[in-house]
N, C-alpha and C positions, 0 to 999 in steps of 0.2 A: 356571809356564805352560810346558806342553811345546811344543817347536818343531816337532812333526810337521805336515806340510802336508797338508790334505785334497786328495784327488786332483783335486777339481773345480777347484783353484786352478791346476793345472799347464797349461803351454803346449801347444797342440796340436802334433802332429808337423809337420815341415817340409812333408811331402808334402801335408798338407791346407791349408796356407796359400793356395796359388795357387788352390784351389777355392772357399774359404769367405770370404775376407777382401776388404776393399775396397781399391781402388788397389794391386793386387797387383803384385810384381815378382819376377824370378828372384832367389832368395837367394844372396848372395855370402859367401863365408866371411869372418869377422871384421868384418862390417859390420852394425852395429846395425839391427834392423828399423825402427825409428822413423826413422832417417836414410834409409833407402830410401824410405819414403813421402815425405819431404820432397823428395827429390832427383828422384823419378821421376814425381811426379804433383802437382798444384797443390792439395794438400789443406791447408787451414787448420786449425791446431791450436795449442794451448798446448803450451809445452815442459815443464811440470810442475815447474819449478825453484821453490824456495821459500827462504826466510831465517828463521832463528830470531830471536825468538820467532814461532811460528805464530799465536797470538794471546794477549792479555792475560788475566788472571784465568782461569788454567788449572792450578790446584793439583791434585796428587795424581791425575794423569792415568792412565787405563787405555785401552788400544787394542788392538782385535783386526782382522784382516783376514779376511774370511769371505765365501765365495760372491760374489766380485767387488765387494766394498765394504769400506772401512775404517769401524769403529764406535769412537766415542770418548766417554768420560765423564769429567768433572772434578768436583771438589768445588764445591757451590753454596752451602753455608751456609743453605739455606732448608729448606722442607717438600717440594721437588721434585727428582726424579731426571731429569736432562736428558740426552738423547743426541744426538749429531751423526753424520751419515753422508755418505760421499762415496766415489766410485770412485777419487779421487786423494788423496794425503796433503796437497798444497797446498790442495786444495778444502775440506778441514775448517775452514780459517780462515773461510770464508764459508758454510758449511753452516747450514741452518736448525736451530735448537736445539729439539728436540721433547721435551716432558715425557712420559716413559713411565711414571711413577709418582709418586703423591703420598700423603701420609699425614695423616690428622686426628686420629689417636690422641694424646692429650697425652703418653703416655709415650714416643713416638718420632715426633713430628711436627716436629722442629726440628734445625738444625745437621747437615744431611746431609754426611757426608764420604766420601771415598775409595771411590767405587763400583768394584767389580770384577765383570766378568761372564764366566763360564767355561763352556764346553761340556762337560758331564759326563753319564755315563750315570746316570740316576735311575730310579725304579721303573717309569715308563712310556717308557723309551728315552732317547735323547739330548735334553737340554734345556739352555737357558742358565739358569745360576744367578747371579743378581745378590747379591753380599754387600756390604753397606754399613753405615756407621756412623750412628747417629742417636741423639737423646736428647730432653731436654725443653726447653721454651722458657725463656730467661733464666738458663740455668746450663749449664756443661760437666760437671757432676759425675755425670751419669747416661748419659754416652755408652755405647753397647753396639751389638754387631753384629746385623744383621737379614738374612734371605735371602728373596729372590724367586725364583720359577720361571716360565720362559716357557711358553706354551701349546704352541708348536712349535718350530721351528728358526730363527725369525727373531729376531735380537737386539733388534729394536725392540719385541717383545712381541706380544700382551699379557702382562703379568706378574701372578701371583698371589702374595700374601703368604703364606710358609710358616712363619715362626717367628723368634724371637730364640734366639741359641745360649746366652747367659748374661745374661738381662735384669736381674739383680739386682746385678751387679758391672760395674765400669768396664773395658771392653775395646774396642779399636779396631783398624783396619788389618787386616782379615781377609784371608787368602789361602789357596787350596787347594794341597795337594801330593798328587799320586798317585804311589804307590810300591808296586810288587809287588802289585798288586790291591788295595791298601788306600787309603783316602781319609783325608787328614788336614787339620786347619785349623792355620794359624799366625797368631796374634794378638799385639797388643801390650797391656801392663798396667803400670800403676805399682805398685810394691811398695816401700814406704819412699821413699827419695828417689831411686830408680832406676827407668827405664822399660824393660821387658824384652820380648824376644820369646819367645813360649811356644808349644808345639806339643801338640796333643792329636788322638786318633784319632776319626773320625767314623762314626756309624751310616749316615747318608745325608748329602746336601749340605746339609741344614739342622738335623741333630740330632747332637749329640755322642754318642759311644758310651759307653754307661754303665759307669762303673768304669775309664775310660781315664786313665793319668796325665796330668797337664799338666807337660811338661817344659820348664824354662827353657834356651833354647839360645843367646840373647845377652844379656849383661849388659855395661852400660857400664863399662869399667875401664881402657881405654887412653886416653892424652892426647887423641887426636883424636875420642873418643867423648863427651867430657864438657865441651865448650865451651858455656857458658851453663847448661846442665843436663845431667844424666847421662841420655842417651836413646839407646835403640836401638828402632826401630819401622820400620813399612812393609816388611815382608819380602816378597820376590818371587822366584819359583822360575824357574830357568833350566836346561832339561835338554838334553843334547848328548851323542852317542856313548856312551850308557849311564851318563853322569856327571851328578850332581844338584848344582847350585850354588844358593846363596840370597844374593842382595844384601839389605842392609838400610841404612836411613838413620840416621845417627848424629849426635849433638849436638843442641842445641836449635834448632828451625827458625826461631826469632826471631833467630838469628845469621847472618852470612854464611859461617859454617864448617859449616853442615849439609852432609853428604856421604854417600857410599856406601861401606859396608864389604862383605866377602865371607865366606861360609861354604861349605864342601863337605861333603857327606855322604859319608863315606869307609868307613862299615860298612852294615850291613843294617837296622838299626833306628832309625827316625828319632826314636824316643821315648827312646833312650840318648844322653845328652850326649856320651858318649865316642865316639860314631860320627859326630861333627861336628868338622871341622877349621876353625878360625877363622884367617883370614889377618891377619897382624899390621899391615899398611898398608892405608890407604883406596885404593879402586880409582877413585873419580871425585870430584873436589874443585873447589873454587873456582879461577877464575883472575883476571886483572886486570880483566876485562870481565863475568864471570858469577859470581854469588854465590849461595851456599846451594843448589846443585844436588842434587835428591834426589827422594825418593818416585816412583820409576820404574817402568816396566813394559817388557815385551819384545814384539816382533813380528817377523814375517818379511815380506820383500818379496812381492809377488803371484806371482812365479815360483818363490819358494822358495830362491834363490840368496843372498839377503843377510840378514843379522839386524840389527835396529834396536833403538835404545834411546829411549824416550820418557820425559821427566821434567819437572819444573818447576824454575825458577830465578829469580833476581832480577837486575835491571840495576844495583842499587846497594847498598852495604854498609848503608845505613840501612834498607833494606826487610827484612821479616821474614816472619811467618806470615799476612800479610794478603792482600788480592786483588791485590796487586802481583806476586804468583808467577804467571809466565807459562809457556805450553806450549812445549816444544822437543823436537826429535826429531833423531836422527843415526844413522848406520850405525856398527856396531863390528866388530871383528876377533876373531880367536882367537890366543893365543900358541902357540909351538911345543910347550908342555908340556900344551896342551889347555884352559888357563884363559882366561877371557874377557879381552879388552883393550878397555876402553871408551874410552881415550884421554883427551882433556879436553874441557870443554864448547865448542861452537863459538862463536865470536865473534858477537855479533848483527849481522845485516846481510850476513853471508857467504852467498853464494848455494850452494845445495844441489841436486844432482841428484836427481830423484825416485827412490824405490825401483824396483829393477829389474823389469820386467814390467808396469808401469802401462800401457804401450802395446802390450800383448798380443803376439801374438794369444791371446785368451783365450776359452774356452768354458766357461761356468758357469750354473747354474740360480740366477738372482738371487732373493733372498727378497723377499717382499711380497705384497700383494693382487693377484690375477689378475683381469684384465679381457678381455672381448670387445670389440673395436672394430667396431661396426656401421655400415655405410654408410647414410646417411640416405635416399639415393635408391634404392638396391637392396635394402636389407634383408639383405645378406649381410655375412660376417665377414671381417676382414682376416686372412690366413692365409699360410704359406710353402708353396711347391710341394713335391710329394711326391718329386721327383726329387733326390737328394742331390748330385748333379753340378750341378744348376742350381736352387737354392732360392729361385727368384724369388718375389716377393710376389703373391698372387692373392686373390680373394674366393671364399668357399665358404659353403655352408650352415652356420650356427651350430651347433655340437655341444657335448656335455658334454667331449668330449676333444680338441677341435681349437681352433685361433685364440685360445689363451690367452696373454696378455701382462701383464707386470709393468710399470707405468708407473713406472720408477725415477728419482727426483729427483736431479738434479745441483745443484751449489751456486750455479750462475750463472742460474737460472731456466729452464734447460732440462732435458729428460729423455732417457733412453734407453729404447727399447721392446724388452724382453727377452722373447724367445719361450720359453715353457716346455715346448714340444714338443722343439725341437733345441738348446736352451740357447745360442742365438746371439741376435743384435741386428739390428734392422732398420736398413738403410742404403741410400743412393743407390749403385746398382752404378757401380763405376769412378769414383765421386765426379763424375758427370756434372752439368753445369749445363743440359742439354738439355731442352726441352719433351717431355713424355711419356717422361722418363728412367725407365729400368727401376729397380725396388726389389728387395731381397732380403734374406735373413737371412744374417749372416756373424759370424765370430768378432770380439769386441771388440778395437778398436785405438785407441780414444779419440781419434778425428778428428771434425771437425765434420759429416761426411757421415753420422755415426751418431747425431747428437743432433738433437732436435726440441723445438719448442715447441707446448704445447697450450693454445688460447685459446678462451675462450667465444664462441659464435656466436649464431645465432638461435635462440629457443626454448631447449630443453635440449641443443642440439647444440654440438659443438665442431669447430675446424679444427686440423689438425696440420701444422705447417710446418717444413721441413728448415732447420737452422741454417746449413749451408753454401750450399745454392742459393737459399734463400728462397721455394722453391716448396712447394705444399700437396699433401698425401696426397689422391689421387683415384682413381676407378676409370676405366681406359682406355675413352673413347668412351661413358662412362655405360652400359655394357652391364649388362644384368641376368644375363647368363649366368655360371654356375659356372665357376671356374678362369680367369676374365678377369683380365688383369693389373691390378695396383694400381701406379700411377706417380706421378710428380711433374708438376704442372701449375700454371702461374701463376694462371689463373683458369678455374674450371670449376664448373659447376652441381652436380656430384657430389662435391664436396670437403668435405661436412660428414659428422660421424660421432657416433654415440652411444657414450657409455661405459657398458659393462654389466658391473658387477661380478659374479663367478661364486661360486656356493657360499655357505655361511654366512659372514657379515661381522660383525665387531665394529667398532664406531665409538668409537674413543678420542678424547676431548677433547684438543686440543693444550695447553690451559691446565692441565688437572688430571691427565691420563693415565688418567682413569677412564672407564668404559664407559657409553654411552647404554643405559639399562635401563628395563625396565617394573617399576613399583613392586610390582604384584601378581603372584603366582606363576601364576595362570591366564591372565593377560592379557585380562581381560574388557573389555567396551565401557566407555569413559570411564576406564580405568585411566590413572593419571598416569605420566609419563615423567621420570625423574630420572638423576643419575649414580651409579654405585655401582663400587666397587673390583672388578676383574675376578675372578670366582670360577667359571667355566664354567657359569654358569646359562643355561638356554635362554632366559630373558627378557633376556639380553644379547647374543643372537645374532639377526641380521636376515637377511631375504631382501630384496634390492633389485631389484625387478621393473619392466621397461620398461612405460610406459603408452602415451603417444603423443607425437609430436614431440620425443622426447629426454627427456621427464619420467619420473620414477620414482616408485613407491609403496614405502614401507617397512614391512615386516611382520615383527614378532618371531616367533620359532620357536615360542613357546607360545600363539600367538593366531591368529585369523582376521581380526583387524581390522588397520587401518593407522594411521600417524602422522598425526595431523590437529590443526588449531588449534581449540581449544575454542569451540563455539558460532560458528564461522566468523568469530571476532572480528578485525577488521582493525588494531586499534590496537597499537602496540608494547607489549610485555609480556604479550600474550595467551598464556595457558597452552597447553602441547602435551600431547595425550593420545591415547590410542587411540580410533579412531572408524571409522565405516563407510568402506569402501574406495572407495565411490562418492561419498563426500563432496566437495564443491568444494574443500576445502583438504587433500585427501589426495595432491596432486600436487606433487613437489618437483624443482627442477633442481639437478643437481650441477655446482658451479663449481669447476674445478681452481685452485689457489693456488700460489703460490711454496713450494718446500719439499716438495711431494708431498701436501699436504693438500686437503681438500674443503670447500666451503661447501655448505649445503643451503638453497636459496631457495625459499619457497613461491610456487607459480605464482598463486594467488588473491591473497594479500596482498602479495606482492613483499617479503617481509621473510625475514631469515635466521634459522634455528635457531640459538639461542645460549644459553650458560650464564648463568644469572641471577647478577648481581653478580660474574661472574668467580670464583666461589668454588671451593675446594679441598675443601670438607667433603662427606662422605659424604651422599647424599639430596638434594644441591643440585639445585634444579629447572631444567627447560629451558623456554624460552619464545621467542616470536618477537621479533625486534629488527631496528631499522634496520640497512641494510647498512654496517657499521662497518669491516669487514676486519680486526678484531683477533683475537687467537688464541683468544678465548672463543667465537668462531664458526667455528673451524676443527676439522675432524676428521680422523683419520688412519684408514684403513680396513686392517683387519688380519684375518688368518685365525685362526679359533679353535683350530686344531690343525695 
């Protein structure tokens, strides 16, 4: 994993801070910005500290920080690939686990291990490539690497299955290495009584290069590599100042002596074993309170000034390769000779400061589905002012290129509203508690003035309430004029809003990670609606159009018809299909739920769109169901490109 930081992560210059951020103060040398907020304005916020373990059952973690959020995967042992997302590291502990992929193929539908997602340049530009281990139910004898590709630049997907690297031989723990314009995969495999790390060149992120040698680069031969069994696995790449290091996990994971070793690429050819230097001593090992620390990853702090280690460990010598392995993270340093110094695993319960930059100021274009927030009284959209010196919140005519917001879920039931035009976030100006207090877009500083709660209101409308002030988003004086200010008010008749998704939309089931899809290619009348693995089909892309009173109609791109309930049936379990857009069952209410998902509730039947039997299988049907609030009735809206 390269530690080059995308420019969108970097902190804005100090000269912008006073213009763009909440509760601003004159910056004094050597005073952390978050402390200035706390000392000079009564802004309530969390301090971001955490203690290891972050949460239980977090084996084989992979973590990336991208466009303002941390993204995390861990081994599930199921048929599901689950991801968590949060703007803070501590928030991952309570973040909603969302299934972004599942498989029903018997050859690869079980024992999901060690997901890693890397942003690489593929045939269609930069995409996220998810490499993971999967196999057959009832045995671990057929585990092998598989690769998914994201549709766009969002780590949450949707993902398309691209292929298996070596489906007919046992191989696990895949990781990419980029070196001098070439792409390599490093994987682990048993040969005889030894588990090895092996490297080969790739043609693209999911295909091995034909004829490339497969070179063994770690073999368990030192005393500390053979506790329990002779194992080297879990290779991870760390690059800095032109040097390439590779950590790996050694000894059997069922022992407390599982630990990290280190290699360095000292030549030009990663396929030549002579160009790798193996360090004789482990670099991260057990303590009196943490056992079996290993299978790690690396990430940078949001501001790029710190480098962090994420790994799993156990709290007892009796624990091994089971669900007892818990997620842990800690900062690491560098030795004078340029090698990494990981220290030792932090004692459980010790308070850890958050990674630098979590409290901004941060300007970034957050990934996710874009919405227009339409005032139910005026019919105009929430937007930010055109004056960059005074980016106050106003209402404007809704257009294709303005007033687009990402409703970015946080882990505690609140959201942040990320403006896609200026890459800033909606906040209460000066963190005011006043009635008619002005709102504006500003750099992210992770305070409560920038956090909101979206709650279902009358019909298909919502109310948007500020976490700090407790007041609602409303149009000043309920004016219908363009450029009228949007403010916070305790009680107003114009504080209800419609959520209007923009562009083509993919609706992924939170239960399965599969897309709401039309079964027939042409999208004819009465075509059935089912779930399918994402594959870029027009029948998997929807337009969500406003009807009246906040209700919406859902129309697939390959059809002139809308999502309806078959025969207008009001009983639970009624089938869902394409029907006339004027049908009484063609209107749906979008209900925001914890974790960023949506329920779709039919206006006529007052029942939710749900996945039959909560199935993972391809072609599982959708039907109407009583409002149960389970993940089989929750959808996550994603952009298909």
